[in-house]
C-alpha positions as CSV (number, residue, x, y, z in Angstrom):
1,M,-17.8,-0.6,-10.6
2,S,-20.2,0.8,-7.8
3,R,-19.0,2.1,-4.4
4,K,-20.5,-1.0,-2.8
5,I,-18.3,-3.3,-4.8
6,L,-15.2,-1.4,-4.5
7,F,-15.7,-1.3,-0.7
8,F,-16.5,-5.2,-0.7
9,I,-13.2,-5.7,-2.5
10,L,-11.1,-3.4,0.0
11,I,-12.9,-5.3,3.0
12,L,-11.9,-8.8,1.4
13,V,-8.3,-7.7,0.7
14,G,-7.9,-6.2,4.3
15,F,-9.3,-9.3,5.9
16,S,-7.3,-11.8,3.7
17,L,-4.0,-9.7,4.4
18,S,-4.9,-9.7,8.3
19,M,-5.4,-13.6,8.1
20,H,-2.1,-13.8,6.2
21,L,-0.1,-11.4,8.8
22,D,-1.4,-12.9,12.0
23,G,-0.6,-16.4,11.1
24,I,3.0,-16.0,10.4
25,P,5.0,-18.1,13.1
26,K,8.1,-16.9,14.9
27,A,11.0,-19.3,15.8
28,N,9.9,-19.2,19.6
29,G,6.2,-20.2,18.6
30,E,4.5,-16.9,18.9
31,A,2.8,-15.1,15.9
32,V,4.1,-12.2,14.1
33,T,1.8,-9.4,13.8
34,K,1.8,-5.9,12.1
35,Q,4.9,-6.7,10.1
36,F,4.9,-6.1,6.1
37,H,8.1,-6.0,4.3
38,S,7.4,-5.4,0.6
39,N,10.2,-2.9,-0.2
40,L,12.5,-4.8,-2.4
41,L,14.9,-2.1,-3.3
42,N,18.3,-2.1,-1.9
43,P,18.2,0.5,0.6
44,T,21.5,2.2,-0.6
45,L,19.9,2.5,-4.1
46,A,16.8,3.8,-2.6
47,L,18.1,6.8,-0.9
48,F,19.2,8.0,-4.4
49,A,15.9,6.9,-6.4
50,E,13.5,9.6,-7.2
51,P,10.2,8.8,-5.4
52,I,7.3,7.6,-7.6
53,R,3.9,9.2,-6.8
54,G,1.7,6.3,-5.8
55,D,4.4,3.6,-5.3
56,A,3.5,3.4,-1.6
57,N,5.8,0.6,-0.8
58,G,8.7,2.0,-2.5
59,D,9.5,-1.1,-4.8
60,G,9.8,1.2,-8.2
61,Q,6.3,0.2,-9.7
62,I,2.6,1.0,-9.1
63,N,0.6,-2.0,-8.5
64,G,-2.0,-3.8,-6.3
65,G,0.8,-4.2,-3.8
66,D,0.6,-0.4,-3.2
67,V,-3.0,-0.4,-2.2
68,V,-2.6,-3.1,0.1
69,Y,0.6,-1.4,1.6
70,L,-1.6,1.8,2.1
71,M,-4.3,-0.2,3.7
72,V,-1.9,-1.9,6.2
73,Y,-0.3,1.6,7.0
74,L,-3.6,3.2,7.6
75,Y,-5.7,0.5,9.1
76,R,-3.1,-1.8,10.8
77,V,-0.6,0.4,11.9
78,G,2.0,-0.7,9.7
79,P,5.2,1.2,8.5
80,P,4.6,4.5,6.7
81,P,5.3,4.9,2.9
82,P,9.1,5.8,2.2
83,T,8.1,9.3,1.6
84,L,5.0,11.4,1.5
85,I,5.3,11.4,-2.5
86,N,5.2,7.8,-2.6
87,G,2.0,7.6,-0.3
88,D,0.2,10.6,-1.8
89,A,-1.2,9.0,-5.0
90,N,-3.7,11.8,-5.7
91,G,-1.4,14.8,-5.0
92,D,-3.5,16.4,-2.4
93,G,-0.5,16.5,0.2
94,M,-2.1,13.7,2.5
95,V,-2.1,10.1,2.8
96,N,-5.4,8.7,3.4
97,I,-8.1,6.2,2.0
98,A,-8.5,8.8,-1.0
99,D,-5.1,7.7,-2.2
100,M,-6.2,4.0,-1.8
101,V,-9.4,4.7,-4.0
102,Y,-7.2,6.8,-6.5
103,L,-4.9,3.8,-7.2
104,I,-7.8,1.2,-7.6
105,N,-9.3,3.6,-10.1
106,Y,-6.0,4.0,-12.0
107,L,-4.9,0.4,-11.7
108,F,-8.5,-1.3,-12.5
109,R,-10.9,1.2,-13.8
110,D,-8.4,3.2,-16.2
111,G,-8.4,6.2,-14.1
112,P,-6.0,9.1,-14.4
113,P,-2.3,8.2,-13.3
114,P,-0.8,9.8,-10.1
115,P,0.1,13.3,-11.0
116,G,3.7,14.0,-11.7
């Protein structure tokens, strides 16, 4: 997959996510924006769970939702990953676009898994 195609996919996912998030109505008629609730773990259990590198949303598995979560965090000012380990998929000590690309390569191009 070329870089242009990968970039195009990221743009489409970000656009469709922003369309979805901006259209959620509140009870008083306003729209909810910049809210993303994908952590499905029980908060009590999450305190004792070992963080999984690359599991940005903290749901216990690495999938496309983690790429979207990182995109929302980095470009839509969404909530941060539960821990640095969760968001730092490539293990370089930072959470940035490189982690999104690393996860996409791992999930869709048979790239290496996040380091242990």
